[in-house]
FIDO-744975 format. One line per 8 residues: their letters; for each residue x, y, z of N, C-alpha, C. Coordinates in steps of 0.2 Angstrom, whole numbers, always signed. Example, Ala and Ser with C-alpha at 12.3 -4.5 7.8 and 13.67 -1.06 7.14 Angstrom:
! residues 2
AS = +66 -28 +39 +62 -22 +39 +66 -16 +39; +64 -11 +35 +68 -5 +36 +64 +0 +39
***
This chain:
! residues 271
MLDALEAS = +434 +649 +475 +428 +646 +478 +428 +648 +485; +433 +647 +489 +433 +649 +496 +432 +656 +497; +435 +660 +493 +433 +667 +494 +426 +669 +493; +423 +665 +488 +416 +666 +487 +411 +664 +493; +414 +658 +496 +410 +655 +502 +411 +660 +507; +417 +663 +508 +418 +668 +514 +413 +674 +513; +413 +676 +506 +409 +682 +505 +401 +681 +506; +399 +675 +505 +392 +673 +506 +390 +673 +513
GQADNTII = +395 +673 +518 +393 +673 +525 +392 +666 +527; +393 +661 +523 +391 +654 +525 +398 +650 +527; +403 +653 +527 +409 +649 +528 +409 +645 +535; +406 +649 +540 +405 +645 +547 +400 +640 +547; +396 +639 +542 +391 +635 +541 +392 +629 +536; +398 +629 +534 +400 +624 +529 +406 +620 +530; +405 +613 +529 +410 +608 +530 +414 +608 +523; +420 +609 +523 +424 +608 +516 +428 +602 +516
IFTSDHGE = +428 +598 +511 +432 +592 +510 +436 +593 +504; +442 +592 +504 +447 +592 +499 +451 +585 +498; +451 +582 +492 +455 +576 +492 +457 +575 +484; +459 +570 +482 +461 +568 +476 +461 +561 +474; +461 +559 +468 +460 +552 +466 +466 +548 +466; +472 +552 +465 +478 +548 +464 +484 +553 +465; +490 +551 +466 +496 +555 +466 +500 +555 +460; +506 +556 +460 +511 +556 +454 +518 +554 +456
MGGAHHLR = +520 +549 +453 +527 +546 +455 +532 +551 +454; +532 +556 +449 +537 +561 +449 +544 +559 +449; +546 +554 +447 +553 +551 +446 +555 +547 +452; +551 +546 +457 +552 +542 +463 +553 +535 +460; +557 +531 +462 +558 +524 +460 +559 +524 +453; +562 +529 +450 +563 +530 +443 +557 +529 +438; +551 +531 +441 +545 +530 +438 +541 +537 +437; +536 +538 +433 +532 +544 +432 +525 +542 +431
QKGSVAFR = +521 +547 +432 +514 +546 +431 +511 +542 +437; +505 +538 +435 +502 +534 +440 +501 +527 +438; +497 +523 +441 +495 +517 +437 +496 +511 +441; +500 +506 +438 +501 +499 +440 +506 +498 +445; +507 +503 +449 +512 +503 +455 +508 +505 +461; +510 +503 +467 +507 +505 +473 +511 +508 +478; +516 +512 +475 +521 +516 +479 +517 +522 +482; +520 +524 +488 +516 +529 +492 +515 +536 +488
ETVNVPLV = +519 +537 +483 +519 +543 +479 +512 +544 +475; +510 +538 +473 +504 +538 +469 +498 +536 +472; +498 +532 +478 +492 +530 +481 +490 +534 +487; +495 +537 +490 +494 +541 +496 +492 +548 +494; +485 +550 +495 +482 +556 +493 +480 +561 +499; +480 +567 +498 +477 +571 +503 +470 +571 +505; +468 +571 +511 +461 +572 +513 +461 +577 +519; +458 +583 +517 +458 +589 +521 +451 +590 +522
IVDPRHPG = +449 +590 +529 +442 +591 +531 +442 +598 +535; +438 +603 +533 +437 +609 +537 +430 +609 +540; +430 +608 +547 +424 +608 +551 +424 +614 +555; +420 +619 +554 +421 +625 +558 +419 +624 +566; +416 +618 +567 +415 +617 +574 +421 +614 +578; +426 +613 +575 +432 +610 +578 +438 +614 +576; +443 +615 +581 +449 +619 +579 +453 +616 +573; +456 +620 +569 +459 +618 +563 +467 +616 +565
GGRTDAVG = +470 +614 +560 +477 +613 +560 +479 +606 +563; +474 +602 +564 +476 +595 +566 +478 +590 +561; +482 +585 +563 +485 +580 +558 +484 +573 +561; +483 +568 +557 +482 +562 +559 +486 +557 +555; +488 +551 +558 +491 +546 +554 +486 +540 +554; +479 +541 +555 +474 +536 +554 +473 +534 +547; +472 +528 +545 +471 +526 +538 +464 +528 +536; +463 +530 +530 +457 +531 +527 +457 +528 +520
SHLDMVPT = +451 +528 +517 +450 +525 +510 +445 +529 +507; +445 +529 +500 +440 +533 +496 +433 +530 +497; +433 +524 +499 +426 +521 +501 +423 +524 +507; +427 +527 +511 +425 +531 +517 +422 +537 +516; +422 +540 +510 +420 +547 +508 +412 +547 +509; +409 +542 +506 +401 +543 +506 +399 +542 +514; +401 +537 +517 +399 +537 +524 +400 +543 +528; +406 +546 +527 +408 +552 +531 +404 +558 +529
ILAYAGLP = +403 +559 +522 +398 +564 +520 +391 +564 +523; +389 +557 +523 +382 +556 +525 +382 +557 +533; +387 +556 +536 +387 +557 +544 +387 +565 +545; +390 +569 +541 +390 +576 +542 +383 +579 +540; +380 +575 +535 +373 +577 +533 +368 +575 +538; +370 +571 +544 +365 +569 +549 +363 +562 +549; +366 +558 +545 +365 +551 +545 +371 +547 +548; +371 +545 +554 +377 +542 +558 +377 +535 +555
EAGLRQRY = +383 +532 +556 +385 +526 +553 +380 +520 +555; +377 +520 +561 +373 +515 +563 +366 +515 +559; +364 +521 +558 +358 +522 +554 +360 +521 +546; +366 +522 +545 +368 +521 +538 +368 +514 +536; +370 +509 +540 +370 +502 +539 +363 +499 +538; +358 +502 +542 +351 +500 +542 +348 +502 +535; +350 +508 +533 +347 +511 +527 +350 +508 +520; +357 +508 +521 +361 +505 +515 +365 +500 +517
PSLKGHDL = +362 +494 +518 +366 +488 +520 +372 +486 +516; +372 +487 +510 +377 +485 +505 +383 +491 +504; +382 +496 +507 +387 +502 +506 +393 +500 +510; +399 +501 +507 +405 +499 +510 +408 +506 +514; +413 +505 +517 +417 +511 +520 +415 +513 +527; +418 +518 +530 +417 +520 +537 +417 +527 +537; +413 +529 +543 +413 +537 +544 +419 +539 +547; +423 +544 +544 +429 +546 +547 +428 +553 +551
SGIVENPA = +422 +555 +552 +421 +562 +555 +424 +562 +562; +424 +556 +566 +426 +556 +572 +434 +557 +573; +437 +556 +567 +445 +557 +567 +446 +565 +567; +441 +568 +564 +442 +576 +563 +441 +579 +570; +436 +576 +574 +435 +578 +581 +441 +576 +586; +444 +570 +584 +450 +568 +588 +455 +565 +584; +460 +570 +581 +465 +567 +576 +469 +562 +579; +470 +561 +586 +474 +556 +589 +471 +549 +589
SVGPRGSS = +465 +549 +587 +461 +542 +588 +464 +538 +582; +463 +531 +583 +466 +526 +579 +461 +526 +572; +455 +527 +573 +450 +527 +567 +448 +520 +566; +444 +518 +562 +441 +512 +560 +446 +507 +556; +451 +510 +553 +455 +506 +549 +463 +505 +552; +464 +508 +558 +471 +508 +561 +475 +514 +559; +481 +514 +562 +485 +520 +562 +492 +517 +562; +497 +521 +561 +504 +519 +562 +506 +517 +568
GEPGKGCL = +503 +519 +574 +505 +517 +580 +501 +511 +582; +495 +510 +579 +491 +504 +581 +488 +502 +574; +492 +498 +571 +490 +495 +564 +483 +491 +565; +479 +492 +560 +472 +489 +560 +471 +485 +554; +464 +485 +552 +462 +480 +547 +465 +484 +540; +466 +490 +540 +469 +493 +534 +464 +495 +529; +467 +498 +523 +463 +500 +517 +465 +495 +512; +461 +494 +507 +462 +490 +501 +463 +495 +495
LTYDMIAT = +468 +493 +491 +470 +497 +485 +470 +492 +480; +467 +493 +474 +467 +488 +468 +468 +492 +462; +471 +488 +457 +472 +491 +450 +471 +486 +445; +466 +487 +441 +464 +483 +435 +463 +487 +429; +468 +487 +424 +467 +492 +419 +470 +488 +412; +466 +487 +407 +467 +484 +401 +473 +487 +398; +474 +493 +399 +480 +496 +395 +487 +494 +398; +487 +491 +404 +493 +489 +407 +494 +481 +407
VDAEWFSR = +489 +477 +405 +489 +470 +405 +495 +468 +401; +497 +471 +395 +503 +469 +392 +505 +476 +388; +510 +480 +392 +511 +486 +389 +514 +486 +382; +518 +481 +381 +521 +481 +374 +515 +480 +369; +511 +476 +370 +505 +474 +365 +501 +481 +365; +500 +484 +370 +495 +490 +370 +498 +495 +366; +505 +496 +367 +508 +502 +364 +508 +501 +356; +508 +495 +354 +508 +493 +347 +501 +494 +344
NATKVFDA = +496 +493 +348 +489 +493 +346 +485 +498 +349; +488 +504 +352 +484 +508 +356 +478 +512 +352; +480 +514 +346 +475 +517 +342 +469 +513 +340; +470 +507 +338 +465 +502 +337 +460 +501 +343; +464 +500 +349 +460 +498 +355 +456 +504 +357; +458 +510 +356 +454 +516 +358 +448 +517 +353; +450 +515 +347 +444 +516 +342 +439 +511 +343; +441 +505 +345 +436 +499 +347 +432 +501 +353
AAAQAGQE = +436 +504 +358 +432 +506 +364 +427 +511 +363; +428 +516 +358 +424 +521 +356 +418 +518 +353; +419 +513 +349 +413 +510 +345 +409 +506 +350; +412 +504 +355 +408 +500 +360 +404 +504 +365; +405 +510 +365 +402 +515 +370 +394 +514 +369; +391 +513 +375 +384 +512 +375 +381 +505 +373; +386 +501 +371 +384 +494 +370 +382 +490 +377; +378 +485 +376 +377 +481 +382 +384 +477 +383
FHRGLESF = +386 +476 +389 +392 +474 +391 +395 +468 +387; +390 +462 +387 +393 +456 +383 +393 +457 +376; +389 +462 +373 +390 +463 +366 +397 +467 +365; +398 +472 +369 +405 +475 +369 +410 +470 +369; +410 +465 +374 +415 +460 +375 +416 +456 +368; +411 +455 +365 +412 +451 +359 +415 +455 +353; +414 +462 +353 +417 +466 +349 +425 +466 +350; +426 +466 +357 +433 +466 +359 +437 +460 +357
KGMLDELG = +433 +454 +358 +436 +448 +356 +438 +448 +349; +433 +451 +345 +434 +451 +337 +441 +455 +336; +442 +460 +340 +448 +464 +339 +454 +460 +340; +453 +456 +346 +459 +452 +347 +461 +447 +342; +456 +444 +338 +457 +440 +333 +461 +443 +327; +460 +450 +327 +464 +453 +322 +471 +455 +325; +472 +457 +331 +478 +460 +333 +482 +455 +337; +479 +449 +339 +482 +444 +343 +481 +446 +350
VPNLEKRE = +481 +441 +354 +480 +441 +362 +486 +444 +365; +485 +449 +370 +491 +451 +374 +493 +445 +379; +499 +446 +381 +502 +441 +386 +498 +442 +393; +494 +438 +394 +490 +438 +400 +494 +436 +407; +500 +434 +406 +504 +432 +412 +508 +437 +415; +509 +443 +411 +513 +449 +414 +509 +451 +420; +513 +452 +425 +510 +454 +432 +510 +461 +432; +505 +464 +430 +504 +472 +430 +498 +474 +433
LFRCVFDG = +494 +470 +436 +488 +472 +440 +490 +470 +447; +487 +474 +452 +489 +472 +459 +483 +473 +464; +484 +470 +470 +480 +470 +476 +485 +472 +481; +482 +477 +485 +487 +480 +491 +483 +481 +497; +486 +480 +503 +483 +482 +509 +488 +486 +513; +486 +492 +516 +490 +496 +520 +487 +497 +527; +490 +494 +532 +486 +494 +539 +488 +500 +544; +492 +505 +541 +494 +510 +545 +502 +510 +546
RYKLVRYF = +505 +504 +546 +512 +503 +546 +515 +499 +541; +512 +493 +539 +514 +489 +534 +510 +489 +528; +513 +488 +522 +510 +488 +516 +512 +482 +512; +507 +478 +510 +508 +472 +506 +505 +473 +499; +509 +472 +494 +507 +472 +487 +508 +466 +484; +503 +463 +480 +504 +457 +476 +502 +459 +469; +507 +458 +464 +506 +460 +457 +505 +453 +454; +500 +453 +449 +498 +447 +446 +496 +449 +439
GLGQYNLP = +495 +444 +434 +493 +444 +427 +485 +443 +427; +483 +446 +421 +475 +445 +420 +473 +438 +420; +478 +434 +418 +477 +426 +417 +478 +423 +424; +480 +427 +429 +482 +424 +435 +478 +427 +441; +472 +428 +440 +468 +431 +446 +468 +425 +451; +469 +427 +458 +470 +422 +463 +468 +425 +470; +467 +421 +474 +466 +423 +481 +470 +418 +485; +476 +420 +486 +481 +415 +490 +479 +414 +497
LSVMELQA = +479 +408 +499 +477 +407 +506 +483 +405 +511; +489 +405 +508 +495 +403 +511 +501 +407 +508; +506 +407 +512 +512 +411 +509 +515 +407 +503; +514 +401 +503 +516 +397 +497 +512 +399 +491; +505 +399 +491 +501 +401 +486 +502 +408 +484; +504 +412 +489 +505 +420 +487 +511 +420 +483; +516 +416 +485 +523 +417 +481 +522 +413 +474; +518 +409 +473 +517 +405 +467 +515 +409 +461
DNDIALYD = +510 +413 +463 +506 +417 +457 +507 +424 +457; +511 +427 +462 +511 +434 +462 +519 +436 +463; +520 +442 +461 +526 +446 +463 +524 +450 +469; +528 +450 +474 +526 +452 +481 +531 +458 +484; +528 +463 +487 +532 +468 +490 +529 +469 +497; +533 +469 +502 +531 +470 +509 +535 +476 +512; +532 +481 +514 +536 +487 +517 +534 +489 +524; +538 +491 +528 +537 +494 +535 +538 +501 +534
LLLDPEEM = +532 +505 +533 +533 +512 +531 +535 +516 +537; +535 +513 +543 +537 +517 +549 +545 +518 +549; +548 +512 +547 +555 +512 +547 +558 +513 +540; +554 +512 +535 +556 +513 +528 +551 +516 +524; +550 +523 +525 +545 +527 +522 +546 +527 +515; +552 +526 +512 +553 +527 +505 +552 +520 +501; +550 +515 +505 +548 +509 +502 +554 +506 +498; +560 +505 +501 +566 +503 +498 +568 +496 +500
DNLANPTN = +565 +493 +506 +567 +487 +509 +562 +482 +508; +562 +478 +504 +556 +473 +503 +557 +467 +507; +553 +467 +513 +553 +462 +518 +550 +455 +515; +547 +455 +509 +544 +449 +506 +549 +445 +502; +555 +448 +501 +560 +445 +498 +564 +439 +502; +563 +433 +501 +566 +428 +505 +574 +428 +506; +577 +432 +501 +584 +433 +502 +586 +439 +506; +581 +442 +509 +582 +448 +513 +583 +445 +520
PKYREELL = +588 +447 +524 +589 +445 +531 +584 +447 +535; +580 +452 +533 +574 +454 +537 +567 +451 +535; +568 +446 +531 +562 +443 +528 +558 +440 +534; +551 +442 +534 +547 +440 +539 +541 +436 +536; +541 +430 +536 +536 +426 +534 +529 +426 +538; +530 +427 +544 +524 +427 +549 +520 +434 +547; +524 +439 +546 +521 +446 +545 +518 +445 +538; +521 +442 +533 +518 +441 +526 +512 +437 +527
STMNQKLN = +511 +432 +531 +505 +428 +531 +499 +433 +534; +501 +436 +540 +496 +441 +543 +493 +446 +538; +498 +449 +534 +496 +454 +530 +492 +451 +524; +493 +445 +522 +489 +442 +517 +482 +441 +519; +482 +439 +525 +475 +437 +528 +471 +444 +529; +474 +449 +530 +471 +456 +530 +469 +458 +523; +473 +457 +518 +471 +458 +512 +465 +454 +509; +465 +448 +511 +460 +443 +509 +453 +445 +512
TLIETEIG = +454 +447 +518 +448 +449 +522 +445 +456 +519; +449 +460 +517 +446 +466 +514 +443 +465 +507; +447 +461 +503 +444 +459 +497 +437 +456 +497; +436 +451 +502 +430 +448 +503 +424 +453 +505; +426 +458 +510 +421 +462 +512 +420 +468 +508; +425 +470 +504 +424 +477 +500 +423 +475 +493; +425 +469 +490 +424 +468 +483 +419 +462 +482; +420 +457 +486 +416 +451 +485 +420 +446 +481
QDQALFTP = +417 +443 +476 +420 +439 +471 +425 +443 +467; +432 +441 +468 +437 +445 +464 +439 +441 +458; +437 +444 +452 +438 +441 +446 +440 +446 +440; +442 +443 +435 +444 +448 +429 +438 +452 +427; +439 +459 +427 +434 +463 +425 +432 +463 +418; +436 +460 +413 +435 +461 +406 +432 +455 +403; +429 +450 +407 +426 +445 +405 +419 +444 +409; +414 +441 +406 +408 +440 +410 +409 +435 +415
PEKALQM = +405 +434 +421 +406 +430 +426 +407 +423 +425; +403 +420 +420 +404 +413 +418 +410 +411 +414; +413 +416 +412 +419 +415 +408 +425 +419 +411; +425 +420 +418 +431 +423 +421 +437 +419 +420; +442 +423 +418 +449 +421 +417 +450 +418 +410; +445 +418 +406 +445 +415 +399 +444 +421 +394; +448 +422 +389 +448 +427 +384 +445 +424 +378
***
């Protein structure tokens, strides 16, 4: 494709963006594939932007999010962020084009040298709500999903509930969903079950309903030293509280009402 672009004579008039949706564990932490873990290998993806108006080869440690792609592309198309907010007030994310111009800048979400509000990472997948239950019933679940395709949501939900009557309800307390914030240096992850959707306002609430991981990626890039473990001599409750506040703020601004995706709003958390 790049060769064709060069041959067309438009390479110097084209902005190229290359990215990905997820990584691959590849054996790190004794895991493979992607999914219900927030380790760097699976959630840290490339973002390469080629802008012929600026010199190439720059690198940045500023934080970005997939939510930033639309504002960034629109900025390159001539709609700066100020105008973007007026035209699309509900659109989330930030324009990252300024980081391409100045890779040393902190950016709107922070960087390793100057942690900021961070980026939000979430995972909600019915296939991992109860891995043992799903592995026993995968074929029937996929067949039911295919049968529901095109149905109005609540009708599809009723079909799914009928399937649960036949197969039994999965264990909704298994903590295989997550909410995560990375601010450029620190990463907080809280894992919870489908029956335990929560927005913890204190460290006590955070510890009550979630399995927690907190890493300093500047000093611990392999994410081996969990600073959220109270038995760890490096345990930092104040940092845990600060990161939880950052996570809650991002959930409020980028998600809104955080509830189970597999139930209608009036029956959230009930199967």
